C-alpha positions as CSV (number, residue, x, y, z in Angstrom):
1,M,151.1,206.4,103.1
2,K,149.5,208.1,105.5
3,C,149.5,211.8,106.0
4,R,147.2,214.4,108.2
5,L,146.0,217.1,107.2
6,W,144.2,220.2,108.6
7,L,142.4,222.9,106.8
8,I,142.8,225.7,109.5
9,A,140.3,228.5,107.6
10,L,137.9,228.3,104.6
11,G,135.2,230.9,103.4
12,M,135.7,234.7,103.9
13,M,138.4,235.2,106.7
14,S,137.5,237.2,109.7
15,S,137.5,237.7,113.1
16,H,133.6,236.4,113.4
17,A,133.4,233.0,114.3
18,A,130.7,231.7,113.3
19,F,128.4,228.2,113.8
20,S,128.9,226.1,110.3
21,Q,127.5,223.0,109.3
22,A,129.7,221.2,106.7
23,E,127.8,219.4,103.8
24,I,128.7,216.1,102.1
25,A,126.9,214.5,99.3
26,P,125.7,210.7,99.5
27,W,128.8,209.9,96.8
28,G,130.8,210.7,99.2
29,N,131.9,214.9,98.1
30,V,132.0,217.1,100.5
31,T,130.5,220.6,98.7
32,G,130.5,222.9,101.3
33,V,130.2,225.1,104.7
34,R,127.3,226.7,105.9
35,I,127.5,229.8,108.1
36,E,124.1,231.1,109.2
37,G,122.6,229.2,106.7
38,Q,125.0,230.8,103.9
39,L,126.5,227.5,101.9
40,F,130.3,228.7,101.4
41,P,131.4,226.3,98.6
42,F,134.3,224.3,97.8
43,E,134.3,220.7,96.5
44,T,136.5,217.9,97.4
45,R,136.4,215.0,95.4
46,L,138.1,211.0,95.0
47,I,140.4,210.5,92.1
48,L,142.1,207.6,91.5
49,L,144.6,208.1,88.7
50,D,146.1,205.0,86.0
51,N,149.4,205.2,85.2
52,N,148.3,206.4,81.8
53,Q,146.7,209.7,83.2
54,H,142.9,208.1,83.2
55,M,141.0,209.1,86.1
56,T,137.9,207.2,87.7
57,A,136.3,210.0,90.7
58,T,133.2,209.9,93.5
59,G,130.4,211.4,92.3
60,K,127.0,211.8,91.6
61,E,125.6,208.6,89.9
62,L,129.4,207.3,88.9
63,Q,129.2,204.4,91.9
64,R,126.5,203.1,94.2
65,P,127.9,204.2,97.4
66,V,126.0,204.0,100.6
67,Y,125.1,206.9,103.1
68,K,124.4,207.0,106.8
69,R,124.2,209.3,109.6
70,A,124.9,208.3,113.3
71,G,124.1,211.8,115.4
72,N,126.6,214.2,114.3
73,E,128.9,211.5,112.2
74,Q,127.8,211.3,108.0
75,V,129.8,208.0,106.5
76,V,129.6,207.5,102.8
77,T,131.1,204.0,102.0
78,T,131.8,203.8,97.8
79,A,134.5,202.1,95.6
80,L,136.9,203.4,92.7
81,Q,137.6,200.0,90.9
82,H,139.5,198.1,92.6
83,I,139.8,200.5,95.8
84,D,137.1,200.0,98.7
85,L,136.9,203.5,100.2
86,K,135.2,204.9,103.3
87,E,134.3,208.4,103.9
88,R,133.5,209.8,108.1
89,L,132.9,213.3,108.3
90,I,132.4,214.5,111.9
91,A,131.2,217.2,112.7
92,S,131.5,219.2,116.1
93,T,129.4,221.7,118.6
94,T,131.6,224.7,117.3
95,N,132.6,225.8,113.3
96,T,135.0,222.5,113.1
97,A,134.6,219.6,111.5
98,A,136.7,216.7,110.7
99,L,137.3,214.3,107.5
100,N,138.2,211.1,107.6
101,V,139.2,209.1,104.2
102,F,140.0,204.9,104.7
103,A,141.0,203.0,101.8
104,V,141.6,198.9,101.3
105,A,142.5,197.2,98.0
106,K,140.4,194.3,97.2
107,E,142.2,193.4,94.4
108,A,145.5,194.8,93.2
109,Q,145.1,198.0,91.4
110,M,147.9,199.6,89.1
111,A,147.8,202.8,89.7
112,Q,149.6,206.4,90.2
113,G,147.9,206.4,92.9
114,L,144.6,207.9,95.2
115,Y,144.1,211.2,95.7
116,L,141.8,213.8,97.8
117,A,140.8,216.8,95.2
118,V,140.3,219.7,96.3
119,K,138.4,222.0,93.2
120,V,140.1,225.3,93.0
121,P,138.0,227.8,91.2
122,G,139.6,228.9,87.7
123,N,140.2,232.8,88.8
124,A,141.6,231.6,92.4
125,Q,145.2,233.2,93.6
126,L,147.4,230.3,94.3
127,S,149.9,231.1,97.7
128,V,152.0,228.2,98.8
129,N,154.5,229.0,101.9
130,G,153.2,232.3,102.1
131,K,154.6,233.4,98.4
132,T,152.1,233.5,95.2
133,V,152.5,230.9,92.2
134,A,150.5,229.5,89.3
135,A,150.8,226.1,90.4
136,V,152.4,223.4,93.3
137,N,154.7,220.8,92.3
138,E,156.7,221.0,95.4
139,P,156.7,220.2,99.2
140,V,154.6,222.8,100.8
141,S,153.4,223.3,104.2
142,D,151.0,225.8,103.7
143,L,148.4,226.5,101.0
144,S,145.5,229.0,100.0
145,F,143.7,230.4,97.6
146,K,141.5,233.7,97.1
147,S,138.3,233.5,94.8
148,G,136.1,236.4,95.1
149,N,135.9,237.3,98.7
150,Q,136.2,233.7,99.6
151,V,139.5,232.8,100.9
152,A,140.8,228.9,102.5
153,K,143.6,228.2,103.4
154,L,145.4,224.9,104.3
155,A,148.5,224.0,106.6
156,F,150.2,220.6,106.6
157,S,151.9,218.8,109.7
158,T,154.5,217.7,107.4
159,P,155.3,218.8,104.1
160,L,153.5,217.3,101.2
161,T,153.2,217.2,97.2
162,L,150.2,218.3,95.9
163,K,149.4,217.5,92.3
164,P,148.3,220.2,90.3
165,Y,145.4,218.4,87.9
166,G,143.2,221.1,86.0
167,N,141.5,223.5,88.8
168,E,141.9,220.8,91.4
169,L,144.3,219.8,93.5
170,L,145.5,216.5,94.3
171,V,146.1,215.6,98.3
172,P,148.2,212.4,97.7
173,V,145.8,209.4,99.7
174,H,148.5,207.0,98.4
175,T,150.5,207.2,95.4
176,G,152.1,204.3,93.4
177,N,150.1,200.9,92.8
178,F,148.5,198.9,95.4
179,E,148.7,195.2,96.1
180,K,146.0,193.2,97.6
181,G,145.1,194.0,101.3
182,D,146.9,197.7,100.9
183,T,145.6,200.2,102.8
184,A,145.3,203.9,103.2
185,S,144.4,206.9,105.1
186,L,143.9,210.4,105.3
187,Q,142.6,212.6,107.7
188,F,141.8,216.4,108.3
189,T,139.6,218.8,110.1
190,F,138.9,222.2,108.9
191,T,137.6,225.5,111.0
192,V,135.6,227.9,109.3
193,N,135.3,231.7,109.7
194,G,133.2,234.4,108.2
195,K,130.5,235.9,108.3
196,A,127.4,235.4,106.2
197,D,125.8,237.4,103.2
198,K,122.7,239.2,105.0
199,S,122.2,241.7,102.7
200,P,118.1,242.5,101.6
201,V,116.4,240.7,98.8
202,A,114.2,242.2,96.1
203,L,111.3,240.2,94.8
204,T,109.0,241.3,92.3
205,V,104.8,239.9,90.9
206,N,103.5,240.6,87.8
207,A,100.0,239.9,88.4
208,A,99.0,241.0,84.9
209,A,101.2,238.1,83.1
210,A,99.4,235.5,83.6
211,G,100.2,232.2,82.4
212,R,98.8,228.5,82.5
213,V,97.4,226.9,85.3
214,F,98.3,225.2,88.0
215,D,96.2,222.4,89.2
216,G,98.0,221.0,92.3
217,F,100.9,219.1,93.0
218,G,100.5,215.3,92.4
219,G,102.4,211.8,92.6
220,N,103.2,208.8,91.7
221,F,102.2,205.1,92.8
222,R,103.6,202.7,90.9
223,L,103.5,199.7,94.0
224,Q,106.5,198.1,94.5
225,N,107.0,196.7,98.2
226,P,103.4,195.7,99.3
227,A,104.3,195.5,103.3
228,T,105.5,199.1,103.6
229,D,103.5,200.7,101.0
230,P,100.1,201.2,102.1
231,Q,100.5,202.9,105.7
232,V,102.4,206.1,103.1
233,I,100.0,205.9,100.8
234,D,97.2,206.2,102.9
235,Y,98.9,208.8,105.0
236,C,100.0,211.0,102.3
237,L,96.1,211.0,100.8
238,E,94.4,211.2,103.8
239,N,96.4,214.0,105.0
240,M,97.6,216.3,101.8
241,R,95.5,217.3,98.7
242,V,96.8,215.3,96.0
243,A,95.9,217.1,92.5
244,W,97.1,214.1,90.2
245,G,98.1,210.7,90.1
246,R,100.2,208.4,88.1
247,V,99.9,204.1,88.4
248,E,101.9,201.3,86.5
249,M,100.7,199.8,83.9
250,P,101.9,196.1,84.4
251,W,101.8,195.2,80.6
252,R,104.3,192.1,81.0
253,F,101.5,190.9,83.7
254,W,98.6,191.5,81.9
255,Q,99.1,189.6,78.5
256,R,102.0,187.1,79.0
257,N,101.6,185.0,75.1
258,I,100.4,187.2,72.0
259,T,97.5,184.9,71.5
260,D,96.0,185.1,75.1
261,Q,92.4,187.7,75.5
262,P,93.3,189.2,78.5
263,L,89.9,191.5,78.6
264,D,88.1,187.8,78.7
265,S,90.4,186.8,81.2
266,A,89.3,190.0,83.5
267,K,85.7,189.2,83.0
268,A,86.1,186.0,84.3
269,G,87.7,187.5,87.4
270,R,91.4,186.4,86.4
271,L,93.9,189.2,86.8
272,H,97.2,188.4,87.5
273,P,97.9,190.1,91.1
274,A,100.1,192.7,90.0
275,V,97.9,194.1,87.5
276,K,94.9,193.9,89.9
277,A,96.8,195.9,92.8
278,A,97.5,198.5,90.1
279,M,93.9,199.0,88.8
280,E,93.3,199.1,92.3
281,M,95.5,201.7,92.7
282,A,94.1,204.1,89.7
283,Q,91.0,203.5,90.9
284,R,91.3,204.8,94.2
285,L,93.1,207.5,93.1
286,Y,90.4,208.4,90.6
287,K,87.2,208.0,92.9
288,K,89.5,211.0,94.4
289,G,88.9,213.0,91.4
290,M,92.0,213.1,89.8
291,P,93.5,213.0,86.2
292,V,95.5,209.4,86.1
293,I,98.0,208.7,84.0
294,L,98.7,205.0,82.7
295,S,102.5,204.4,82.5
296,A,104.1,201.2,81.6
297,W,107.4,200.4,82.5
298,S,108.6,196.9,80.8
299,A,106.8,194.7,78.2
300,P,106.0,190.8,77.6
301,A,108.4,189.4,75.6
302,W,106.2,188.9,72.7
303,A,105.8,192.9,72.3
304,V,109.9,193.4,72.4
305,V,112.9,192.8,69.9
306,G,115.2,190.7,71.7
307,E,115.3,189.2,75.4
308,P,113.6,191.8,77.8
309,K,116.0,193.8,79.6
310,F,115.4,195.1,83.3
311,Q,119.0,196.7,83.0
312,P,121.9,198.0,80.5
313,G,123.4,195.7,78.7
314,P,127.4,194.8,78.3
315,D,127.0,198.2,75.5
316,G,125.5,200.2,78.3
317,V,122.6,200.5,76.3
318,W,118.7,200.3,78.0
319,G,115.7,198.7,77.3
320,N,113.7,197.1,74.1
321,P,112.4,198.5,71.1
322,L,109.1,197.5,70.6
323,N,108.5,194.3,68.1
324,A,107.6,196.4,64.9
325,A,105.5,193.3,63.7
326,H,103.5,192.5,66.2
327,T,102.2,196.5,66.2
328,N,98.6,195.9,65.9
329,E,98.5,192.9,68.8
330,I,100.2,195.7,70.9
331,Y,97.7,198.4,70.3
332,R,95.1,196.5,70.8
333,S,97.0,194.9,74.1
334,I,97.2,198.5,75.5
335,A,93.8,199.6,74.6
336,D,92.1,196.5,76.1
337,Y,94.0,196.9,79.6
338,I,92.6,200.9,79.2
339,S,88.8,199.3,78.5
340,C,88.9,196.7,81.4
341,L,90.2,200.1,83.8
342,Q,87.1,201.8,82.3
343,T,84.2,199.0,82.5
344,I,85.4,197.0,85.4
345,Y,86.6,199.7,87.9
346,G,85.2,202.7,86.6
347,V,88.2,205.1,85.5
348,E,89.1,206.7,82.7
349,A,92.7,207.3,82.1
350,G,93.6,210.6,80.9
351,Y,96.7,210.0,79.7
352,F,99.3,206.6,78.8
353,S,103.0,207.0,78.3
354,F,105.8,204.6,77.9
355,N,108.1,205.6,81.3
356,E,111.3,206.9,79.5
357,S,111.2,205.4,76.6
358,D,113.7,208.1,75.3
359,L,116.5,206.4,77.9
360,G,114.4,202.7,77.6
361,I,113.1,202.3,80.6
362,N,112.6,199.2,80.0
363,I,110.7,200.3,76.3
364,R,113.2,202.3,73.9
365,Q,112.5,204.7,71.3
366,T,113.8,206.8,68.8
367,P,112.1,210.0,68.3
368,E,110.6,208.9,65.1
369,E,109.2,205.6,67.0
370,H,107.6,208.2,69.7
371,A,106.0,210.4,67.2
372,A,104.3,207.1,65.2
373,L,103.3,205.8,68.4
374,I,101.4,208.9,69.4
375,K,99.6,208.7,66.1
376,G,99.3,205.3,65.6
377,L,97.5,204.1,69.3
378,G,96.1,207.4,69.2
379,A,93.8,206.9,66.7
380,Y,93.2,203.4,67.5
381,L,92.1,204.4,71.2
382,Q,89.9,207.0,69.4
383,Q,88.8,204.4,67.6
384,R,87.6,202.2,70.5
385,G,86.0,204.7,71.9
386,L,89.0,205.4,74.9
387,K,89.2,208.8,75.3
388,T,93.2,208.5,76.5
389,K,95.5,210.5,75.1
390,L,99.4,210.0,74.7
391,L,101.8,211.7,76.7
392,L,104.8,213.5,74.5
393,G,108.1,213.1,76.7
394,D,107.3,211.2,79.9
395,N,111.4,211.8,79.2
396,S,113.8,210.7,81.8
397,D,115.3,214.0,82.3
398,A,114.6,217.3,80.9
399,T,118.2,217.7,79.1
400,T,116.6,215.2,76.6
401,W,114.0,217.6,74.9
402,S,115.2,216.6,71.7
403,F,113.4,213.7,71.7
404,L,110.2,215.5,71.0
405,D,111.3,217.2,68.0
406,V,110.0,215.0,65.3
407,A,106.6,215.0,67.0
408,L,106.7,218.3,67.5
409,N,107.4,219.3,63.9
410,D,104.9,216.7,63.0
411,P,100.7,218.3,63.3
412,A,99.6,215.2,62.7
413,T,100.7,214.0,66.3
414,Y,98.9,216.8,68.1
415,P,94.8,215.5,68.2
416,Y,96.6,212.8,70.6
417,I,98.9,214.2,72.4
418,G,97.6,215.0,76.3
419,A,100.1,216.8,77.9
420,V,104.1,216.9,77.3
421,S,105.7,215.5,80.1
422,F,109.3,215.1,81.7
423,H,111.0,213.9,84.8
424,S,113.5,216.1,87.0
425,W,116.1,214.4,88.1
426,R,118.4,216.2,85.7
427,G,118.5,219.3,83.4
428,W,118.0,222.1,86.1
429,E,119.6,224.8,83.9
430,K,116.7,227.5,83.2
431,S,117.6,227.7,79.4
432,T,117.1,223.7,79.8
433,L,113.7,224.0,81.8
434,E,112.8,226.8,79.2
435,K,112.6,224.0,76.1
436,W,109.8,222.3,77.7
437,A,107.7,225.4,78.8
438,E,108.3,225.8,74.7
439,A,107.2,222.9,73.8
440,A,103.8,222.9,75.7
441,Q,103.6,226.5,74.4
442,K,104.1,224.9,71.1
443,T,101.0,222.8,70.9
444,G,98.7,223.9,73.2
445,K,98.8,221.2,76.0
446,P,99.6,221.0,79.7
447,L,103.2,220.5,80.9
448,I,103.6,218.2,83.6
449,V,106.4,216.9,85.6
450,G,105.8,213.1,85.9
451,E,107.8,212.1,88.1
452,G,109.4,214.9,90.6
453,S,112.6,214.7,92.9
454,I,116.6,215.6,92.3
455,D,118.8,212.1,92.9
456,A,117.6,208.7,90.9
457,Q,119.4,206.6,92.6
458,A,118.3,207.7,96.4
459,W,116.6,204.3,96.6
460,G,120.4,203.7,97.1
461,Y,121.2,205.3,100.3
462,P,117.6,206.5,101.8
463,A,119.2,207.9,104.7
464,I,119.4,211.1,102.5
465,F,116.2,211.3,102.6
466,E,115.9,213.0,106.3
467,E,118.8,215.1,105.4
468,P,117.6,218.8,105.4
469,V,120.0,219.8,102.7
470,Y,118.1,217.1,100.6
471,A,114.8,218.5,101.7
472,L,115.8,222.4,100.5
473,E,117.8,221.1,97.2
474,E,114.2,218.9,96.4
475,I,111.7,222.1,97.1
476,N,113.9,224.5,95.4
477,L,113.8,222.9,92.3
478,Y,110.0,222.4,92.7
479,V,109.5,226.2,93.2
480,R,111.6,227.0,90.1
481,L,109.7,224.6,87.8
482,L,106.3,226.7,89.0
483,N,108.0,229.5,87.8
484,I,109.8,228.8,84.8
485,C,107.8,226.1,83.5
486,Q,104.5,226.8,84.6
487,P,103.2,223.0,85.1
488,A,100.3,221.9,85.7
489,S,101.4,219.6,88.3
490,I,104.5,218.0,89.7
491,L,104.4,214.4,90.1
492,Q,106.3,213.6,93.4
493,W,108.3,210.3,93.2
494,Q,106.8,208.4,95.0
495,L,104.1,209.1,97.0
496,T,104.7,205.2,98.5
497,A,107.5,203.8,100.1
498,D,110.0,203.9,97.4
499,Y,111.6,207.4,98.2
500,S,109.2,207.8,101.1
501,P,108.5,211.5,102.4
502,L,107.4,209.1,106.1
503,A,110.3,207.4,108.0
504,G,109.8,204.5,110.2
505,G,107.2,202.4,109.7
506,G,109.7,199.6,108.4
507,I,110.3,201.4,105.4
508,F,114.1,200.9,104.5
509,G,114.3,199.0,107.3
510,D,113.9,201.7,109.8
511,Q,111.5,200.5,112.9
512,R,110.7,203.9,114.5
513,P,107.1,204.8,114.4
514,L,105.4,206.2,111.1
515,Q,106.3,209.7,111.3
516,P,106.6,212.9,108.3
517,T,110.0,214.0,107.7
518,Q,110.7,217.6,106.9
519,R,110.4,216.8,102.9
520,F,106.8,215.6,103.5
521,W,105.8,218.8,105.3
522,N,107.4,220.7,102.3
523,L,105.4,218.5,100.3
524,K,102.2,218.7,102.2
525,Q,103.1,222.9,101.8
526,L,103.5,223.0,98.2
527,A,100.2,220.9,98.0
528,A,97.8,223.5,99.8
529,T,98.3,225.5,96.7
530,P,94.3,226.0,96.0
531,A,93.5,225.0,92.3
532,G,93.1,226.2,89.5
533,L,95.8,229.5,90.3
534,Q,98.0,230.8,87.3
535,A,101.2,231.4,87.3
536,L,102.0,234.8,87.2
537,Q,105.4,236.2,86.6
538,A,107.8,236.8,89.4
539,A,111.3,237.1,90.4
540,S,114.0,237.5,92.7
541,S,116.9,239.6,92.7
542,R,119.5,236.7,94.4
543,Q,120.0,233.8,93.1
544,D,119.9,231.6,96.5
545,V,116.2,233.2,96.6
546,S,113.7,231.2,94.7
547,I,110.2,232.6,93.8
548,A,107.0,231.5,92.5
549,A,103.5,233.2,92.2
550,L,100.4,231.8,91.4
551,G,97.0,233.6,91.4
552,N,93.5,234.2,90.3
553,K,92.0,237.6,89.9
554,E,88.4,236.4,89.9
555,K,88.5,234.7,92.8
556,K,91.0,236.8,94.6
557,Q,93.4,234.3,95.5
558,L,97.3,234.8,95.4
559,M,99.9,232.7,96.8
560,I,103.8,233.0,96.6
561,H,106.1,230.5,97.2
562,L,109.5,231.2,98.5
563,V,112.6,229.0,99.2
564,N,115.7,230.9,101.2
565,N,118.5,228.2,100.5
566,G,120.5,231.3,102.5
567,A,121.2,233.2,106.3
568,A,118.4,235.4,107.1
569,R,117.7,238.5,105.6
570,K,115.0,240.9,105.0
571,A,113.1,241.1,101.9
572,V,110.8,243.5,99.5
573,L,107.8,242.1,98.0
574,N,106.7,244.8,95.1
575,G,104.0,244.0,92.6
576,L,101.2,242.5,94.5
577,P,97.7,242.6,93.1
578,A,95.6,245.7,94.7
579,Y,93.0,243.1,95.9
580,V,95.9,241.3,98.7
581,K,95.7,243.7,101.5
582,E,97.6,241.0,103.8
583,L,99.8,238.1,103.6
584,G,99.5,234.8,105.6
585,V,102.9,233.0,106.3
586,T,103.7,229.4,106.6
587,V,107.1,228.2,107.2
588,T,109.0,225.1,106.8
589,S,112.5,224.5,107.5
590,Q,114.4,222.0,109.5
591,Q,113.1,223.4,112.7
592,Q,109.3,223.8,111.7
593,A,106.6,221.8,110.3
594,M,104.0,224.7,108.3
595,K,104.1,226.8,110.8
596,T,101.8,229.8,111.1
597,K,103.8,232.8,111.2
598,K,102.5,236.3,112.2
599,T,100.4,238.1,108.9
600,I,101.9,240.4,107.1
601,P,100.1,243.8,105.7
602,V,100.3,245.0,102.2
603,H,100.8,248.3,101.7
604,N,100.1,249.8,97.9
605,G,101.0,246.4,96.9
606,V,104.5,246.5,98.4
607,A,105.2,243.9,101.4
608,R,108.6,243.9,104.0
609,L,109.1,240.8,105.6
610,D,111.5,238.7,107.0
611,L,112.9,235.4,105.6
612,E,114.3,232.5,107.7
613,S,117.6,231.0,106.9
614,C,117.5,227.4,104.7
615,A,113.3,227.6,104.5
616,F,110.3,227.3,102.1
617,I,108.4,230.0,102.9
618,T,104.5,230.3,101.6
619,L,102.5,233.6,101.5
620,A,98.9,233.8,100.9
621,G,97.1,236.7,99.6
622,E,94.1,237.7,101.8
């Protein structure tokens, strides 16, 4: 079935025609349109409904899409069951864009149909053919919905029957079953008219409420791409202040057999190349003065139960549990590695963890096993005279904070905990992030974000790394983490070719010369925060403006990080300490790379400034 749809207007309807930019997620869902930097959100997704009303839909981490950009065209290739899909979002220089959907059945597919779902807010007022209705179940030629001050109007070239589906309306791409080789398409354009909200924002800092110390920005250095990793590592370490480092312990290559004596082999110069490279990476970071985290992703076969898994099994379960029958050998093997790192390479590893053991990437633990490891391995390392402490957590994301409960409620774990750690892939709600701050507070240990970024599958569509929307969302999360969690460090995943903040140089097949991206400049600007500043209470009156403040009263240092995720606007900043007489300004955006702006005067603790749209802004007290 082919049909054509025109989305005539979306956003705040007015006679003001503003330049707009449509945004599409790399899994294929249109997420909204920006007018002068302000996002007017709406959402589409592709849905395949079977004959029992079961639904499969495009979404984050649900498929393995491929994302590409060519000039003003963005293309997402993905699949729903046996249906291959391609979406093309084509922007013009005006406030109009087009979305084309093409589907082909690679095998026969039983289905009610394939639909483009347009999300309608739950409190929306629907109007069909000029009449207000509660739902749509008849052929219509136009449709509009209003929610708050946002209005969307859709007009169809021929009447279409739209399906209500919860708070979405389903536009048919293909109805009924697919035979192998069947194709279907849907094309529509949308035009946005609206006026961006540029109302001022009130920002406040409470310099008297000083919290935990931020050591500085850090990075992961797990070596995976020998041809392209070195150039990225060199560039980042030479052009950015990196305060913390995390490296891999390639445990399965350190001691393949339970009877091996890896420490003797190491002293004889017989290290596996992967082990040697990882130890040399740790040495390089340690010589720069960084605390070094040592994390094991996988284990030798003798140390786990069952055949080692590097992908989830048919049951969807990741990883393998440790073999309790070999606990003593496991402790000795890990301690030998840490001892080798210290005696041969001069590195005193500050921290050890199993990477994401709550999930099983690729060593899986229960909360009880995690607490037992902290006590057992921690005591063993201490007996060996090694100062390495265990990370509490190092979890796959912030949502899994309950994994810590057993250890948190067992004071016997505390002497062996060096820091609390989580990865920032998911769980960005304030209440969730506060759980991690509370865990650090309870243990009296630093909190670190062991892996920082926003999309755990972005390696599969690396073109997204150069999109301004990705760069803005990532740095916005980091500013929120600084404000809510007060971490000692946020360790970027990664400062290597994997998730590279640089482009070109053969990375992901990009043959352009090696060059920094907007993401690199964001990270460098954040990394310029001086060491040893304490988190200060800070607040913003707008959700689309994030703030984090750090200061040191004795050294008379202050740094405020802001992300304006909307239109340009004025801001009033209150509560600045008396020692700050003016603020230096640095801005990174799609058009600017750490550009120094005009200094802003401060009078009686108050500064007035202009916030550029869609920008990362840093203010340095002077």
